C-alpha positions in Angstrom: -4.3 17.0 -33.8 -2.4 15.2 -36.7 -0.1 17.5 -38.6 0.6 15.8 -42.0 2.4 17.3 -44.8 0.6 18.1 -47.7 1.9 18.8 -51.3 0.8 20.2 -54.7 1.7 18.2 -57.6 1.0 18.1 -61.4 0.1 14.5 -62.7 0.8 13.2 -66.1 -3.0 12.6 -66.4 -3.5 16.4 -66.0 -5.0 16.1 -62.3 -3.5 19.0 -60.0 -4.4 18.5 -56.1 -3.0 18.9 -52.8 -2.6 15.7 -51.0 -1.4 14.2 -47.9 0.1 10.9 -47.5 -3.4 9.6 -46.0 -5.1 10.7 -49.1 -2.5 9.0 -51.4 -3.0 5.8 -48.9 -6.6 5.9 -49.3 -6.3 5.9 -53.1 -3.6 3.3 -53.4 -5.8 1.4 -50.8 -8.9 1.4 -53.5 -6.3 0.1 -56.1 -5.0 -2.7 -54.2 -7.8 -3.5 -51.6 -5.6 -6.2 -49.6 -3.7 -4.2 -47.2 -1.3 -7.0 -46.8 -0.7 -7.1 -50.6 -0.5 -3.4 -50.6 2.3 -3.1 -48.0 4.0 -5.9 -49.7 4.1 -3.8 -52.9 5.0 -0.6 -51.5 8.1 -2.3 -49.6 9.3 -3.8 -52.9 8.9 -0.6 -54.9 10.5 1.4 -52.2 13.5 -0.9 -52.3 13.6 -0.7 -56.0 13.5 2.9 -55.9 16.3 3.1 -53.4 18.4 0.9 -55.7 18.2 3.2 -58.4 15.0 2.3 -60.2 13.5 5.6 -62.1 10.2 6.6 -61.0 7.2 6.3 -63.0 5.7 9.6 -62.4 6.8 12.9 -62.7 6.9 15.3 -59.7 7.6 19.0 -59.4 8.3 18.7 -55.7 10.9 16.9 -53.7 9.4 13.5 -52.7 10.5 10.7 -50.5 10.9 7.4 -52.0 8.0 6.1 -50.0 5.8 9.0 -51.2 6.9 8.2 -54.8 5.9 4.6 -54.4 2.7 5.4 -52.7 1.7 7.8 -55.7 2.5 5.3 -58.2 0.2 2.8 -56.9 -2.5 5.4 -56.2 -2.2 6.3 -59.9 -2.3 2.7 -61.2 1.1 2.7 -62.5 2.2 -0.3 -60.2 -0.2 -3.1 -59.6 0.2 -6.4 -57.9 -0.2 -8.3 -61.4 2.2 -6.1 -63.3 5.0 -5.9 -60.7 8.3 -7.6 -61.3 11.1 -8.7 -59.0 13.9 -7.1 -60.8 
């Protein structure tokens, strides 16, 4: 039995839900269907967040940088076409 940490968050769009990383990953995969591109996008955004970039989402909970990056992609805040190398 897999024990995934779930959380409740209030999103700017008014959505309120309890989501696990698996749920966010499914949502992100629907936004970026190519899994290799999704992994690349996640990796680059995580690196940006670790280097001090500001999150594009507001959260009430303390999230790790990988959870923030995943949620940004799932909500459509980060897309492959709109992603910069900066």
